[in-house]
N, C-alpha and C positions, 0 to 999 in steps of 0.2 A: 980361323972364323972370316969367311969375306966381308966385308965392309961395303955398303951403297949410300954413297951421300946425296943429301939432299940440297934445297937451298942453303947459300951461308955455309955450307960445310958441313951441315949437321947428317947424321949417321941415319939413314933411314931403315928401318927396321924391319923386317923380313916375315911374312905371316902368309899360314898356308891354310885356306878356307877350303874343309871338304865339304862339299854341299853337294845332292844331286836337283835340286830345285834351280834350272837355269835363271830364272828371276831373282830367286831371291841370292844365289850365288852373286849374280853381278850386282845385286842395289847392296852388298855387305863388300865386294870390291872396291865399287866405285866411292864410298862411306869412307872407308878404309884410308883410298887414295886421295883422297882430299884431304886429309889428316896427313899425308906426310908419309903414310907405311907403303911400302914395296910389299905387292899381293901375289900372289899365285892360287889359283884356284884348281882344285881336282874333284872329279862329280863319284869316286869310288871310293871305298878303304883300301883299295891295291892299287889305285893310280897313286894315292896319298904315300901308302907302303914305297915305292919306285921313286917318289918324288924326294922321301927324307932320307934314301940310299943314295941320290943323284945330289942335293944341294943341302945347305944349311939355312933353318928355319929358325927365327926368335921367338916364333908363338904359334903355335896351331889353335883352329875353330874347328871343331868337329861335330856335326846332324849325328846326332842318333841314331836316325832311319837312314840307315844306307843300305841300297842293295847288295845282297850276297854277306861279303863283311858288315857287320852290323859296327855302331858306332861306338859302344862300349867296349868291344874287342877289340876295336882300332884302338881306343885309348889304350888298354892294357899293353898293345905291341909299341905303339909311341913313349909310352912312359917307363919301359925298357930299353927300347932300344935306342933313346936320345933323353934318357930320365934328367938332363939341365934344362929341355925345353917343356916349358907351362902348353899346360892344354884346358883349351875351356870347351865342355860340352853343352851344345842347346839343343834342345828338343820342344815341340808340342806336345808329343803325350810324353809328358812327366810325372812325377810325385814324388814323396818323400823319398819312395826305396829305389828309383832312380839316381835321385840326389844323392845317396847313401853309396850306391853300387858304384857312380862314376866316381864316387871320392876314394871308395875302398880298391878301385882299378889305378888310381895316380893322378885323377885327373884335379887339376888346382883350382878350376870355377865350374859352376854348372847354374845355365840359365833356361829359365822357360820362356819358350816361343806365345804369343808374339813380344820379339825383345826390341825394345828401346833402340835405336842406333847411338842415340847419345849414352844408353846405359853400355851400349857393348864396346863401345869406343873407350868408355872410361874402363871397361874390365880389361880390355887389350892393357891399354896404358897401366893399370894397376899392376899387373901381374908381371909387366917389365919394370916397375919400380916408378914409374912415375909420377901415380897420383894414386890415391889410394881407390882401391875399385871392388867393387861389390862381393863380399862373401858366398860362396854356395852355400846352403841352406842343409844346415846340419841337422840328420835326424837325430832326436833326441832319445836315447836308451829307454825301452817301453819301462814302465812300471810295475816291480815284478809283481805276478798276478797274485788273488788274494784268495785260489781255490782251496777250497776245504781239505784239509791235512786227512791221511786214511781212518777211515771209521768215522769221519763227519759226515751225516747225509747230507746228500744238495737239495737243490731243490729240483722239483720233477721237470723230466725234459721229455718231450714230444719226438717221436721217431726222425730220426735225418733221414735223408733221400740218401740211395746209394746209385751210384755208377760204377757197372761192369766193363771195362778195356777189353774188348774182344776183337778189335781189329788188325792186329799181326800178324807179321807172319811167320814168326818163329823161325827164322832162318837157319839158327845152328842144332836148332831140335830137324830140322828136314831129313837128315839121311836117317834119322830112327823112324820117323813116322813114315816115310816111305817106304823103308824095310815091313813095317810091320801093317802096314794099311795098303802098299801097292800105289800110292800115289803121293806125292809130296802136300798132306793135309797139314794145314796149319795146327801147333800144337794144342791150341784151347779146344779144339773140337776134338781131339785123340782122349782115348779111353786106355790108360797107362797102370791103372791100379783098380781092383775092383771093375765097378760096371758101369761106372758115370764117368762120363768127357772131364775135362778139367773145366771146361766153362759151366760145367752141369755143378760141378761139385763147389765151384764158385757160388752157383746161385742158391744151392742149397744152404752153402755157409752163411751167405747174407739176409736167407728168409729166416735164418733165427734169430735175428732182430730188427729187420727192415720189411715189413709188406712188399707183397710184389708192384701194389700200385703206385709202391712210390720208388721205384727201380728202374732204373733206365739201363741199356744194354747200348753201346755204341761199338759198330761194327764196319763195314765197308760193303759196298755191295756187288762186289765180285767173290763175296764169301757169304752169300746170299741161301746157297745151296747147302749149306752145311748149317749156317744159323734155323734155316728152318724147322729141324728133327731135334734139335737142342733145348727149345725151352718144353713147358710143359703147357697142353692143351686143354682148355681153354686158360689162357693166362693174361692178367690185369697188367704185366709189365710191359713199359713202353720201349723200342727199338727206333734207335736212330741208326739210317744205315747213310754213309756217307759217300757221295760219287767215287771218291780218290784215296783213297791213305797220305795225307798231309802232317804225319806223324803224330805223337804223345801230345805235345801243346792241344793241337786242335782235337782230337780224341778226348782230353778233360775239357777245355773250353766252350766247345759247342753243347754238351750236357750244362754245362753251368749255365749258359746265355738260358737256353732250353726252360731249365728250370727256374731261375729267377724267374723270368716271366708269369709263373705260372702261382710261383710262390716265393715273392719276394724277400722274405727274411730265413730263408730255408737255410739248413747246416747239409753236406753234402760230405757222403764218406766216399772217396774214389778205392777202387780195389781192381788191380792187374787180376786177369783170370787165367793166369801160369805159374800161380802159387800150390805148393802141398804144405797142408796144414795138419796137426796133429794136435786136439784140444780146441775143437772148432766153436764149441761154445764157451770157452774161457776168451779165444779171440775176437767172438763176436762183445763179449763182455766188455775188451778192453776198448773195443770201438765206441761202446755206448758211455764208455768211462772219458772217450778223447772229445766224442759229441758233447759232452755235459760240459767240458772245460771251454770248448770254443762258441757253448751258448753264453758263456759266462763272459768270455774274453773274444768277443767276434773280430779283433784285428788278427786273430795267431791263426795261420796255417799250423796244423801238429800233425808232425809226422809218427809213423809208430815204429819202432825200430827194433829190429831183432836180438839177442843176445846170442853173440857169433861163439862157434863150437870150435873154431879153428880159424886159420890165417886165409882165408879166401881172398883170391885173386880175380875171381870172377864178379862177385859182388862190389856194387856202392858201398862206401863206410861213413857215415857220420861221428864226427868228433863234437862231442856235447860240452856243454858250457854250464854255468851257474843256475841254478833252481830258479825256476818261476814260480812255482806254483806245486798243487797235488792234486793228485788222483785219489779214489781210494786204493787202487794197487801200485801207488809209489809216486816218486817225481816228476815232474814234467821239467824238461832244462831248455835251457837257449842252444844253439848250432853255431857253435864255431865255425864248423866247415864242412864241406864234403871233399872226400877221397874218391874217385874215379877210375876206374881200370888200372889200381895200384898195381904196383911190384911186387916180388914175395917177398922184400925186405919193406916195404911201405905198409904191406899187408898185416908182417910181421910186428913192426911197429904200430898199427892200429888195434890189434887185438891185445899187447901187452898195456896200451892205455886204457883199453875196458873201451873203446868205441863201439860202436852200435852197428849191424849193417843194415843198411837202408831199405825196407821191401817196397817203397813208393807205395806203400797203404797210406794215407791222410785224410784229415778230416777237416773243412774249411767252410764260413760262411760262401752261399753263391755268390753270391755281392763281392766277398775279397779275390775269389778267384776271378770273377769278369776284370776287377780292378785291376789284379798284378798283369792279368794278359793285356789290359790297355797302357799299362806304364812299360810293359818291354816287348810287347809284340802287337806294334799296335796296328799292322796292316793285318793279321789275322784277324784281330777283335774287328776291326770294323768291318771286313769281311763277316762275321758271324751275327752281328749285332743284324746285318740286312736279311740273313740266310737264316737264321735260327725258327722266325717263327712259318719258315716254307716247309718244314719237314714234318707239317702235321697234313699235307696234302701231296699225293702221287704226281699229280700231274705237272709241278712243280721244278721236277726233275730236270728240266734242259736248262732251269736256270741256275739251279744247285750247282752241275755241272761246270758249268761259265766259272762258277763263284770258285768253286774247287779249284780247279783249273789254273785259277789266276793268284792262289794263295800260296804262299810259301810254306813250306815244308819246314818243321822245329820241333825239338825236344822239350820237353816240357822241363825235366830238369836240367839242361844245360843253358835252355833260354831265359827261365823264372827261376827255379829253386835257386841254382847258385848265387844268382844275383840278390835274392832278396832275404837273406837272413837275420835281418832284424823283425822281420814279421814270421820267425818260422821258431817254432818249438817243437820238442823232439819225447817221446814218452814210451819207455821201456815194454814189449811185447811181455810181461810175466807171467811164467807159467806155459807158454807155447812152444810148440818146435815146429820151426818155420825154414822150408827152401824155396827158393825160385827156380823153377824146371827152366834154365833158359839152355842148358846141353846138356848132353846124354852122360857126361858124367856125374852131372848135379843130381840125375833123376837115378841112376842105380845107386850113387852114394848113400842119397837120402832114405831111398827105399829100403836099403842094406841095413843101415843104420837103425830104421822103425822094425826091422827085423819082417820084412816083406819080401816074397818072393812072387811075382806075378808070373804065369805062365809063361809069359814072352823072353822071362830071363834064358829059358832053355833053348827056345828059336832063335835067341843070337847068342847063344856059348855060354852064356852066364848063368850056371848051375848054383842055384844058393847054395 
């Protein structure tokens, strides 16, 4: 590796600072250079990747909130590409979950802004072996939950709020819906079995346990023509129409902000609207059990995992860990990791190990959802803090359009769930048959497994 010398022949260690705020980058650079370090600054994750391919650095200081490629993803790249280089992650919007995520991705130290410059210098010297530097805070393993074992009655729990996600385009199912309906109808508004659309079936299912006045349907304005005929009239359900689709993160976090303003201690159950469920009352009983568990353990975000019937490659999988507690239907377990878009071999390993399909149905406190959004997607969080109150009046549409136009798009699964495992738990959907209708293959397969043959089977050449 190249060596650069300072006064009296001392070696000047090379520091890479990755910071998109010019004032902060200049301050850190000037401070470190006064302390004898050689400093290079990059304003983006992409620039940092190019820099480490060009030259050697002894340590990297990475801000979490970077445009496009975020700081956590950059930490993952750097620690794999240059494993011998210490990486220090700093952020103004952190917390215990971000600290744990930084460490799990390979960061050597984690610091919360505002960072005292003397502390930053000491940390750099510490990771380079000069002086003792402040260690990154490690989140302690949560104490195993003491939920009642099966059969033991729990305390009475008020009804949770329900959030129904109905804003996706359903791209993979569009060829089927276009053929059946003569237009590229989003799948949640398509009737594929019986006489009810997927959204209506979701609304009916949710209503078995959650009253309409505590139900929030989240969609986008360009789908309003479909949505108008979907919900019962009159309905006391709340509808939040986003001016633009900014991914599932905004779809989940917007109603969390909106609900928290009305009910600060609310428990929220989140439901995608493209699921096929047999045993709907049992399904909602499991959701009620999850809500009761979260009431007792409000720090948890509790996922409902489906028991797999095969080594499916179209679904995400959840590898479970130790038992954290119990609901009347079974154990609540820790989440070890997610396996997204598995190969056939990976899916077979998940199936053999007893992993669960990730339904993306989950229950959490509204405050917990807001907090994980603040820690992992602060730009989305800040925007939603400002605009959530504006959804109560139509004349705020121009302001909402500007806010959503500037908001980054993000997936709730990849931007939040994959990095907050210490707060996650999962319970098995016992006694319920579940399928995500994300593709024509899954629709046809699950209908055949259920012994159902809707009329459109013949129209597309699929005689039962």
